[in-house]
PDB file with one MODEL, atoms N, CA, C and O in Angstrom:
MODEL        1
ATOM      1  N   MET A   1     126.745 165.111  75.531  1.00  0.00           N
ATOM      2  CA  MET A   1     125.718 164.161  75.184  1.00  0.00           C
ATOM      3  C   MET A   1     125.994 163.573  73.814  1.00  0.00           C
ATOM      4  O   MET A   1     125.791 162.379  73.596  1.00  0.00           O
ATOM      5  N   ARG A   2     126.448 164.387  72.905  1.00  0.00           N
ATOM      6  CA  ARG A   2     126.732 163.889  71.565  1.00  0.00           C
ATOM      7  C   ARG A   2     127.840 162.848  71.591  1.00  0.00           C
ATOM      8  O   ARG A   2     127.779 161.844  70.881  1.00  0.00           O
ATOM      9  N   THR A   3     128.847 163.094  72.410  1.00  0.00           N
ATOM     10  CA  THR A   3     129.945 162.129  72.462  1.00  0.00           C
ATOM     11  C   THR A   3     129.475 160.799  73.020  1.00  0.00           C
ATOM     12  O   THR A   3     129.946 159.747  72.588  1.00  0.00           O
ATOM     13  N   LEU A   4     128.554 160.829  73.974  1.00  0.00           N
ATOM     14  CA  LEU A   4     128.022 159.582  74.507  1.00  0.00           C
ATOM     15  C   LEU A   4     127.197 158.853  73.463  1.00  0.00           C
ATOM     16  O   LEU A   4     127.248 157.626  73.379  1.00  0.00           O
ATOM     17  N   LYS A   5     126.442 159.587  72.673  1.00  0.00           N
ATOM     18  CA  LYS A   5     125.651 158.954  71.621  1.00  0.00           C
ATOM     19  C   LYS A   5     126.562 158.361  70.556  1.00  0.00           C
ATOM     20  O   LYS A   5     126.312 157.261  70.063  1.00  0.00           O
ATOM     21  N   LYS A   6     127.623 159.092  70.198  1.00  0.00           N
ATOM     22  CA  LYS A   6     128.575 158.556  69.228  1.00  0.00           C
ATOM     23  C   LYS A   6     129.229 157.300  69.766  1.00  0.00           C
ATOM     24  O   LYS A   6     129.386 156.314  69.046  1.00  0.00           O
ATOM     25  N   GLN A   7     129.610 157.338  71.031  1.00  0.00           N
ATOM     26  CA  GLN A   7     130.239 156.182  71.653  1.00  0.00           C
ATOM     27  C   GLN A   7     129.259 155.015  71.700  1.00  0.00           C
ATOM     28  O   GLN A   7     129.649 153.864  71.508  1.00  0.00           O
ATOM     29  N   GLU A   8     127.994 155.312  71.953  1.00  0.00           N
ATOM     30  CA  GLU A   8     126.985 154.264  72.020  1.00  0.00           C
ATOM     31  C   GLU A   8     126.807 153.602  70.658  1.00  0.00           C
ATOM     32  O   GLU A   8     126.627 152.387  70.578  1.00  0.00           O
ATOM     33  N   LYS A   9     126.856 154.392  69.591  1.00  0.00           N
ATOM     34  CA  LYS A   9     126.717 153.838  68.251  1.00  0.00           C
ATOM     35  C   LYS A   9     127.930 153.005  67.869  1.00  0.00           C
ATOM     36  O   LYS A   9     127.797 151.953  67.243  1.00  0.00           O
ATOM     37  N   SER A  10     129.113 153.477  68.246  1.00  0.00           N
ATOM     38  CA  SER A  10     130.332 152.790  67.844  1.00  0.00           C
ATOM     39  C   SER A  10     130.634 151.578  68.707  1.00  0.00           C
ATOM     40  O   SER A  10     131.292 150.645  68.249  1.00  0.00           O
ATOM     41  N   SER A  11     130.171 151.575  69.933  1.00  0.00           N
ATOM     42  CA  SER A  11     130.474 150.471  70.832  1.00  0.00           C
ATOM     43  C   SER A  11     129.311 150.245  71.774  1.00  0.00           C
ATOM     44  O   SER A  11     128.546 151.164  72.065  1.00  0.00           O
ATOM     45  N   SER A  12     129.184 149.048  72.238  1.00  0.00           N
ATOM     46  CA  SER A  12     128.077 148.736  73.141  1.00  0.00           C
ATOM     47  C   SER A  12     128.456 148.956  74.601  1.00  0.00           C
ATOM     48  O   SER A  12     127.640 148.699  75.486  1.00  0.00           O
ATOM     49  N   SER A  13     129.663 149.420  74.874  1.00  0.00           N
ATOM     50  CA  SER A  13     130.115 149.593  76.256  1.00  0.00           C
ATOM     51  C   SER A  13     130.063 151.061  76.673  1.00  0.00           C
ATOM     52  O   SER A  13     131.098 151.719  76.780  1.00  0.00           O
ATOM     53  N   VAL A  14     128.875 151.560  76.902  1.00  0.00           N
ATOM     54  CA  VAL A  14     128.692 152.921  77.402  1.00  0.00           C
ATOM     55  C   VAL A  14     128.439 152.823  78.896  1.00  0.00           C
ATOM     56  O   VAL A  14     127.647 151.996  79.348  1.00  0.00           O
ATOM     57  N   ASP A  15     129.112 153.666  79.652  1.00  0.00           N
ATOM     58  CA  ASP A  15     128.915 153.672  81.096  1.00  0.00           C
ATOM     59  C   ASP A  15     127.534 154.248  81.390  1.00  0.00           C
ATOM     60  O   ASP A  15     127.318 155.442  81.177  1.00  0.00           O
ATOM     61  N   PRO A  16     126.587 153.436  81.874  1.00  0.00           N
ATOM     62  CA  PRO A  16     125.225 153.932  82.083  1.00  0.00           C
ATOM     63  C   PRO A  16     125.131 155.040  83.118  1.00  0.00           C
ATOM     64  O   PRO A  16     124.291 155.931  82.986  1.00  0.00           O
ATOM     65  N   LEU A  17     125.974 155.007  84.147  1.00  0.00           N
ATOM     66  CA  LEU A  17     125.943 156.071  85.156  1.00  0.00           C
ATOM     67  C   LEU A  17     126.387 157.401  84.570  1.00  0.00           C
ATOM     68  O   LEU A  17     125.809 158.442  84.880  1.00  0.00           O
ATOM     69  N   ALA A  18     127.399 157.371  83.734  1.00  0.00           N
ATOM     70  CA  ALA A  18     127.868 158.602  83.101  1.00  0.00           C
ATOM     71  C   ALA A  18     126.795 159.154  82.169  1.00  0.00           C
ATOM     72  O   ALA A  18     126.572 160.363  82.107  1.00  0.00           O
ATOM     73  N   TYR A  19     126.140 158.259  81.453  1.00  0.00           N
ATOM     74  CA  TYR A  19     125.083 158.684  80.538  1.00  0.00           C
ATOM     75  C   TYR A  19     123.928 159.327  81.301  1.00  0.00           C
ATOM     76  O   TYR A  19     123.452 160.395  80.916  1.00  0.00           O
ATOM     77  N   LEU A  20     123.472 158.684  82.382  1.00  0.00           N
ATOM     78  CA  LEU A  20     122.366 159.223  83.166  1.00  0.00           C
ATOM     79  C   LEU A  20     122.739 160.532  83.841  1.00  0.00           C
ATOM     80  O   LEU A  20     121.943 161.471  83.855  1.00  0.00           O
ATOM     81  N   ALA A  21     123.925 160.603  84.394  1.00  0.00           N
ATOM     82  CA  ALA A  21     124.353 161.828  85.070  1.00  0.00           C
ATOM     83  C   ALA A  21     124.420 162.984  84.088  1.00  0.00           C
ATOM     84  O   ALA A  21     124.023 164.106  84.403  1.00  0.00           O
ATOM     85  N   HIS A  22     124.924 162.703  82.903  1.00  0.00           N
ATOM     86  CA  HIS A  22     125.047 163.761  81.910  1.00  0.00           C
ATOM     87  C   HIS A  22     123.678 164.209  81.415  1.00  0.00           C
ATOM     88  O   HIS A  22     123.438 165.406  81.260  1.00  0.00           O
ATOM     89  N   SER A  23     122.787 163.270  81.166  1.00  0.00           N
ATOM     90  CA  SER A  23     121.489 163.642  80.622  1.00  0.00           C
ATOM     91  C   SER A  23     120.564 164.235  81.676  1.00  0.00           C
ATOM     92  O   SER A  23     119.745 165.095  81.353  1.00  0.00           O
ATOM     93  N   ALA A  24     120.674 163.798  82.929  1.00  0.00           N
ATOM     94  CA  ALA A  24     119.755 164.277  83.955  1.00  0.00           C
ATOM     95  C   ALA A  24     120.163 165.637  84.513  1.00  0.00           C
ATOM     96  O   ALA A  24     119.306 166.496  84.722  1.00  0.00           O
ATOM     97  N   TYR A  25     121.422 165.843  84.752  1.00  0.00           N
ATOM     98  CA  TYR A  25     121.848 167.067  85.420  1.00  0.00           C
ATOM     99  C   TYR A  25     122.604 168.023  84.508  1.00  0.00           C
ATOM    100  O   TYR A  25     122.910 169.142  84.920  1.00  0.00           O
ATOM    101  N   GLY A  26     122.907 167.624  83.311  1.00  0.00           N
ATOM    102  CA  GLY A  26     123.623 168.494  82.399  1.00  0.00           C
ATOM    103  C   GLY A  26     122.724 169.504  81.722  1.00  0.00           C
ATOM    104  O   GLY A  26     123.196 170.525  81.222  1.00  0.00           O
ATOM    105  N   ASN A  27     121.436 169.229  81.702  1.00  0.00           N
ATOM    106  CA  ASN A  27     120.504 170.103  81.006  1.00  0.00           C
ATOM    107  C   ASN A  27     119.835 171.044  81.994  1.00  0.00           C
ATOM    108  O   ASN A  27     119.073 170.610  82.857  1.00  0.00           O
ATOM    109  N   VAL A  28     120.119 172.321  81.867  1.00  0.00           N
ATOM    110  CA  VAL A  28     119.458 173.303  82.722  1.00  0.00           C
ATOM    111  C   VAL A  28     118.430 174.083  81.926  1.00  0.00           C
ATOM    112  O   VAL A  28     117.819 175.018  82.444  1.00  0.00           O
ATOM    113  N   THR A  29     118.234 173.704  80.667  1.00  0.00           N
ATOM    114  CA  THR A  29     117.198 174.316  79.854  1.00  0.00           C
ATOM    115  C   THR A  29     116.273 173.229  79.347  1.00  0.00           C
ATOM    116  O   THR A  29     116.676 172.077  79.194  1.00  0.00           O
ATOM    117  N   ASN A  30     115.036 173.601  79.089  1.00  0.00           N
ATOM    118  CA  ASN A  30     114.106 172.620  78.543  1.00  0.00           C
ATOM    119  C   ASN A  30     114.226 172.591  77.028  1.00  0.00           C
ATOM    120  O   ASN A  30     115.130 173.210  76.466  1.00  0.00           O
ATOM    121  N   ARG A  31     113.340 171.889  76.372  1.00  0.00           N
ATOM    122  CA  ARG A  31     113.418 171.744  74.916  1.00  0.00           C
ATOM    123  C   ARG A  31     113.245 173.067  74.190  1.00  0.00           C
ATOM    124  O   ARG A  31     113.747 173.225  73.077  1.00  0.00           O
ATOM    125  N   ASN A  32     112.558 174.006  74.783  1.00  0.00           N
ATOM    126  CA  ASN A  32     112.324 175.299  74.145  1.00  0.00           C
ATOM    127  C   ASN A  32     113.452 176.288  74.402  1.00  0.00           C
ATOM    128  O   ASN A  32     113.403 177.415  73.911  1.00  0.00           O
ATOM    129  N   GLY A  33     114.457 175.893  75.154  1.00  0.00           N
ATOM    130  CA  GLY A  33     115.576 176.768  75.456  1.00  0.00           C
ATOM    131  C   GLY A  33     115.365 177.628  76.684  1.00  0.00           C
ATOM    132  O   GLY A  33     116.210 178.464  77.003  1.00  0.00           O
ATOM    133  N   LYS A  34     114.246 177.440  77.386  1.00  0.00           N
ATOM    134  CA  LYS A  34     113.988 178.215  78.601  1.00  0.00           C
ATOM    135  C   LYS A  34     114.660 177.538  79.784  1.00  0.00           C
ATOM    136  O   LYS A  34     114.810 176.317  79.809  1.00  0.00           O
ATOM    137  N   LYS A  35     115.065 178.340  80.763  1.00  0.00           N
ATOM    138  CA  LYS A  35     115.689 177.775  81.957  1.00  0.00           C
ATOM    139  C   LYS A  35     114.672 176.977  82.754  1.00  0.00           C
ATOM    140  O   LYS A  35     113.512 177.371  82.877  1.00  0.00           O
ATOM    141  N   VAL A  36     115.117 175.856  83.290  1.00  0.00           N
ATOM    142  CA  VAL A  36     114.262 175.009  84.110  1.00  0.00           C
ATOM    143  C   VAL A  36     114.255 175.565  85.525  1.00  0.00           C
ATOM    144  O   VAL A  36     115.312 175.833  86.094  1.00  0.00           O
ATOM    145  N   ILE A  37     113.063 175.739  86.096  1.00  0.00           N
ATOM    146  CA  ILE A  37     112.925 176.285  87.444  1.00  0.00           C
ATOM    147  C   ILE A  37     112.173 175.289  88.308  1.00  0.00           C
ATOM    148  O   ILE A  37     111.156 174.732  87.893  1.00  0.00           O
ATOM    149  N   CYS A  38     112.680 175.071  89.503  1.00  0.00           N
ATOM    150  CA  CYS A  38     112.068 174.146  90.452  1.00  0.00           C
ATOM    151  C   CYS A  38     110.837 174.801  91.067  1.00  0.00           C
ATOM    152  O   CYS A  38     110.897 175.937  91.537  1.00  0.00           O
ATOM    153  N   TYR A  39     109.717 174.072  91.062  1.00  0.00           N
ATOM    154  CA  TYR A  39     108.499 174.610  91.665  1.00  0.00           C
ATOM    155  C   TYR A  39     108.495 174.442  93.177  1.00  0.00           C
ATOM    156  O   TYR A  39     107.584 174.923  93.851  1.00  0.00           O
ATOM    157  N   ASN A  40     109.491 173.774  93.708  1.00  0.00           N
ATOM    158  CA  ASN A  40     109.568 173.604  95.160  1.00  0.00           C
ATOM    159  C   ASN A  40     110.362 174.739  95.799  1.00  0.00           C
ATOM    160  O   ASN A  40     109.853 175.440  96.674  1.00  0.00           O
ATOM    161  N   CYS A  41     111.608 174.922  95.364  1.00  0.00           N
ATOM    162  CA  CYS A  41     112.475 175.922  96.002  1.00  0.00           C
ATOM    163  C   CYS A  41     112.700 177.162  95.141  1.00  0.00           C
ATOM    164  O   CYS A  41     113.351 178.112  95.575  1.00  0.00           O
ATOM    165  N   ARG A  42     112.163 177.153  93.920  1.00  0.00           N
ATOM    166  CA  ARG A  42     112.347 178.245  92.960  1.00  0.00           C
ATOM    167  C   ARG A  42     113.784 178.353  92.455  1.00  0.00           C
ATOM    168  O   ARG A  42     114.164 179.377  91.887  1.00  0.00           O
ATOM    169  N   GLY A  43     114.579 177.315  92.655  1.00  0.00           N
ATOM    170  CA  GLY A  43     115.945 177.310  92.154  1.00  0.00           C
ATOM    171  C   GLY A  43     115.984 176.970  90.673  1.00  0.00           C
ATOM    172  O   GLY A  43     115.025 176.414  90.137  1.00  0.00           O
ATOM    173  N   GLU A  44     117.086 177.299  90.011  1.00  0.00           N
ATOM    174  CA  GLU A  44     117.242 177.012  88.586  1.00  0.00           C
ATOM    175  C   GLU A  44     118.078 175.760  88.390  1.00  0.00           C
ATOM    176  O   GLU A  44     118.933 175.429  89.212  1.00  0.00           O
ATOM    177  N   GLY A  45     117.818 175.072  87.293  1.00  0.00           N
ATOM    178  CA  GLY A  45     118.655 173.946  86.904  1.00  0.00           C
ATOM    179  C   GLY A  45     118.151 172.580  87.328  1.00  0.00           C
ATOM    180  O   GLY A  45     118.790 171.572  87.027  1.00  0.00           O
ATOM    181  N   HIS A  46     117.027 172.523  88.016  1.00  0.00           N
ATOM    182  CA  HIS A  46     116.444 171.231  88.379  1.00  0.00           C
ATOM    183  C   HIS A  46     114.939 171.393  88.537  1.00  0.00           C
ATOM    184  O   HIS A  46     114.423 172.509  88.613  1.00  0.00           O
ATOM    185  N   VAL A  47     114.247 170.264  88.583  1.00  0.00           N
ATOM    186  CA  VAL A  47     112.797 170.283  88.774  1.00  0.00           C
ATOM    187  C   VAL A  47     112.487 169.819  90.187  1.00  0.00           C
ATOM    188  O   VAL A  47     113.368 169.315  90.883  1.00  0.00           O
ATOM    189  N   ALA A  48     111.245 169.985  90.613  1.00  0.00           N
ATOM    190  CA  ALA A  48     110.860 169.674  91.992  1.00  0.00           C
ATOM    191  C   ALA A  48     111.155 168.229  92.359  1.00  0.00           C
ATOM    192  O   ALA A  48     111.514 167.941  93.501  1.00  0.00           O
ATOM    193  N   ARG A  49     111.009 167.324  91.410  1.00  0.00           N
ATOM    194  CA  ARG A  49     111.267 165.911  91.676  1.00  0.00           C
ATOM    195  C   ARG A  49     112.727 165.686  92.091  1.00  0.00           C
ATOM    196  O   ARG A  49     113.009 164.778  92.873  1.00  0.00           O
ATOM    197  N   GLN A  50     113.649 166.495  91.580  1.00  0.00           N
ATOM    198  CA  GLN A  50     115.071 166.356  91.888  1.00  0.00           C
ATOM    199  C   GLN A  50     115.527 167.273  93.019  1.00  0.00           C
ATOM    200  O   GLN A  50     116.709 167.282  93.364  1.00  0.00           O
ATOM    201  N   CYS A  51     114.620 168.034  93.594  1.00  0.00           N
ATOM    202  CA  CYS A  51     114.968 169.041  94.591  1.00  0.00           C
ATOM    203  C   CYS A  51     115.446 168.400  95.891  1.00  0.00           C
ATOM    204  O   CYS A  51     114.862 167.429  96.371  1.00  0.00           O
ATOM    205  N   LYS A  52     116.511 168.954  96.447  1.00  0.00           N
ATOM    206  CA  LYS A  52     117.084 168.452  97.693  1.00  0.00           C
ATOM    207  C   LYS A  52     116.492 169.150  98.924  1.00  0.00           C
ATOM    208  O   LYS A  52     116.700 168.706 100.052  1.00  0.00           O
ATOM    209  N   GLU A  53     115.756 170.243  98.702  1.00  0.00           N
ATOM    210  CA  GLU A  53     115.135 170.984  99.798  1.00  0.00           C
ATOM    211  C   GLU A  53     113.897 170.240 100.306  1.00  0.00           C
ATOM    212  O   GLU A  53     113.366 169.358  99.630  1.00  0.00           O
ATOM    213  N   GLN A  54     113.449 170.611 101.505  1.00  0.00           N
ATOM    214  CA  GLN A  54     112.209 170.044 102.023  1.00  0.00           C
ATOM    215  C   GLN A  54     111.049 170.497 101.148  1.00  0.00           C
ATOM    216  O   GLN A  54     111.105 171.556 100.523  1.00  0.00           O
ATOM    217  N   LYS A  55     109.999 169.686 101.110  1.00  0.00           N
ATOM    218  CA  LYS A  55     108.834 170.075 100.324  1.00  0.00           C
ATOM    219  C   LYS A  55     108.281 171.383 100.866  1.00  0.00           C
ATOM    220  O   LYS A  55     108.198 171.591 102.077  1.00  0.00           O
ATOM    221  N   ARG A  56     107.910 172.249  99.954  1.00  0.00           N
ATOM    222  CA  ARG A  56     107.428 173.551 100.404  1.00  0.00           C
ATOM    223  C   ARG A  56     105.995 173.452 100.900  1.00  0.00           C
ATOM    224  O   ARG A  56     105.235 172.564 100.515  1.00  0.00           O
ATOM    225  N   GLU A  57     105.662 174.380 101.752  1.00  0.00           N
ATOM    226  CA  GLU A  57     104.328 174.431 102.329  1.00  0.00           C
ATOM    227  C   GLU A  57     103.316 174.781 101.237  1.00  0.00           C
ATOM    228  O   GLU A  57     103.603 175.589 100.354  1.00  0.00           O
ATOM    229  N   LYS A  58     102.158 174.183 101.298  1.00  0.00           N
ATOM    230  CA  LYS A  58     101.129 174.427 100.287  1.00  0.00           C
ATOM    231  C   LYS A  58     100.385 175.717 100.619  1.00  0.00           C
ATOM    232  O   LYS A  58      99.323 175.706 101.242  1.00  0.00           O
ATOM    233  N   ASP A  59     100.973 176.820 100.186  1.00  0.00           N
ATOM    234  CA  ASP A  59     100.388 178.130 100.428  1.00  0.00           C
ATOM    235  C   ASP A  59      99.709 178.640  99.153  1.00  0.00           C
ATOM    236  O   ASP A  59      99.532 177.883  98.198  1.00  0.00           O
ATOM    237  N   LEU A  60      99.339 179.887  99.137  1.00  0.00           N
ATOM    238  CA  LEU A  60      98.656 180.471  97.989  1.00  0.00           C
ATOM    239  C   LEU A  60      99.494 180.356  96.719  1.00  0.00           C
ATOM    240  O   LEU A  60      98.967 180.023  95.658  1.00  0.00           O
ATOM    241  N   GLN A  61     100.777 180.626  96.817  1.00  0.00           N
ATOM    242  CA  GLN A  61     101.652 180.561  95.646  1.00  0.00           C
ATOM    243  C   GLN A  61     101.712 179.147  95.080  1.00  0.00           C
ATOM    244  O   GLN A  61     101.785 178.975  93.864  1.00  0.00           O
ATOM    245  N   TYR A  62     101.681 178.144  95.933  1.00  0.00           N
ATOM    246  CA  TYR A  62     101.688 176.744  95.506  1.00  0.00           C
ATOM    247  C   TYR A  62     100.471 176.462  94.617  1.00  0.00           C
ATOM    248  O   TYR A  62     100.604 175.867  93.548  1.00  0.00           O
ATOM    249  N   PHE A  63      99.302 176.886  95.058  1.00  0.00           N
ATOM    250  CA  PHE A  63      98.086 176.622  94.296  1.00  0.00           C
ATOM    251  C   PHE A  63      98.022 177.454  93.018  1.00  0.00           C
ATOM    252  O   PHE A  63      97.478 176.999  92.011  1.00  0.00           O
ATOM    253  N   GLU A  64      98.569 178.662  93.049  1.00  0.00           N
ATOM    254  CA  GLU A  64      98.640 179.461  91.823  1.00  0.00           C
ATOM    255  C   GLU A  64      99.528 178.778  90.793  1.00  0.00           C
ATOM    256  O   GLU A  64      99.205 178.770  89.605  1.00  0.00           O
ATOM    257  N   ASP A  65     100.641 178.207  91.234  1.00  0.00           N
ATOM    258  CA  ASP A  65     101.520 177.459  90.333  1.00  0.00           C
ATOM    259  C   ASP A  65     100.799 176.255  89.740  1.00  0.00           C
ATOM    260  O   ASP A  65     100.947 175.962  88.553  1.00  0.00           O
ATOM    261  N   LYS A  66     100.023 175.562  90.558  1.00  0.00           N
ATOM    262  CA  LYS A  66      99.267 174.398  90.083  1.00  0.00           C
ATOM    263  C   LYS A  66      98.267 174.809  88.998  1.00  0.00           C
ATOM    264  O   LYS A  66      98.121 174.115  87.992  1.00  0.00           O
ATOM    265  N   VAL A  67      97.584 175.931  89.201  1.00  0.00           N
ATOM    266  CA  VAL A  67      96.621 176.413  88.216  1.00  0.00           C
ATOM    267  C   VAL A  67      97.327 176.734  86.908  1.00  0.00           C
ATOM    268  O   VAL A  67      96.835 176.382  85.836  1.00  0.00           O
ATOM    269  N   LEU A  68      98.472 177.396  86.982  1.00  0.00           N
ATOM    270  CA  LEU A  68      99.232 177.726  85.777  1.00  0.00           C
ATOM    271  C   LEU A  68      99.674 176.468  85.043  1.00  0.00           C
ATOM    272  O   LEU A  68      99.631 176.421  83.814  1.00  0.00           O
ATOM    273  N   LEU A  69     100.098 175.452  85.781  1.00  0.00           N
ATOM    274  CA  LEU A  69     100.504 174.197  85.152  1.00  0.00           C
ATOM    275  C   LEU A  69      99.332 173.524  84.448  1.00  0.00           C
ATOM    276  O   LEU A  69      99.487 173.016  83.338  1.00  0.00           O
ATOM    277  N   MET A  70      98.179 173.516  85.074  1.00  0.00           N
ATOM    278  CA  MET A  70      96.997 172.897  84.466  1.00  0.00           C
ATOM    279  C   MET A  70      96.584 173.643  83.195  1.00  0.00           C
ATOM    280  O   MET A  70      96.213 173.018  82.201  1.00  0.00           O
ATOM    281  N   LYS A  71      96.647 174.972  83.224  1.00  0.00           N
ATOM    282  CA  LYS A  71      96.309 175.756  82.036  1.00  0.00           C
ATOM    283  C   LYS A  71      97.296 175.485  80.908  1.00  0.00           C
ATOM    284  O   LYS A  71      96.903 175.395  79.745  1.00  0.00           O
ATOM    285  N   ALA A  72      98.570 175.354  81.244  1.00  0.00           N
ATOM    286  CA  ALA A  72      99.584 175.071  80.230  1.00  0.00           C
ATOM    287  C   ALA A  72      99.361 173.693  79.611  1.00  0.00           C
ATOM    288  O   ALA A  72      99.538 173.521  78.405  1.00  0.00           O
ATOM    289  N   LYS A  73      98.979 172.722  80.418  1.00  0.00           N
ATOM    290  CA  LYS A  73      98.711 171.375  79.900  1.00  0.00           C
ATOM    291  C   LYS A  73      97.490 171.368  78.992  1.00  0.00           C
ATOM    292  O   LYS A  73      97.464 170.642  77.999  1.00  0.00           O
ATOM    293  N   GLU A  74      96.478 172.168  79.318  1.00  0.00           N
ATOM    294  CA  GLU A  74      95.266 172.230  78.500  1.00  0.00           C
ATOM    295  C   GLU A  74      95.550 172.820  77.128  1.00  0.00           C
ATOM    296  O   GLU A  74      94.913 172.433  76.148  1.00  0.00           O
ATOM    297  N   ARG A  75      96.493 173.748  77.044  1.00  0.00           N
ATOM    298  CA  ARG A  75      96.829 174.388  75.765  1.00  0.00           C
ATOM    299  C   ARG A  75      97.529 173.435  74.814  1.00  0.00           C
ATOM    300  O   ARG A  75      97.454 173.607  73.598  1.00  0.00           O
ATOM    301  N   LYS A  76      98.205 172.435  75.350  1.00  0.00           N
ATOM    302  CA  LYS A  76      98.970 171.509  74.499  1.00  0.00           C
ATOM    303  C   LYS A  76      98.102 170.537  73.852  1.00  0.00           C
ATOM    304  O   LYS A  76      98.579 169.685  73.103  1.00  0.00           O
TER     305      LYS A  76
ENDMDL
END
C-alpha cells in the first residue's frame, strides 16, 4: 500500500484496479489490529459484504450477532 501511495504522489498514473485490489483484499486486520471475521460464513480475511458463500440462515446466532453489533455501535 505504501508503494502505491508513493507512486500516486510521484505520478498521476496509478493503476486503479491494482490499488483497489490491494486495499480491499490485502487487509485481513481492521484498524485495531484484530482479524476481520465474516459474519456470514465465519471465515477470516473478509467481511459479509465480500463473502462468496450463500447468505446464512437467520437463526439464533444471526440475531445474537446483530445484538452485539448494535451494542458495539452504541459504545462508539
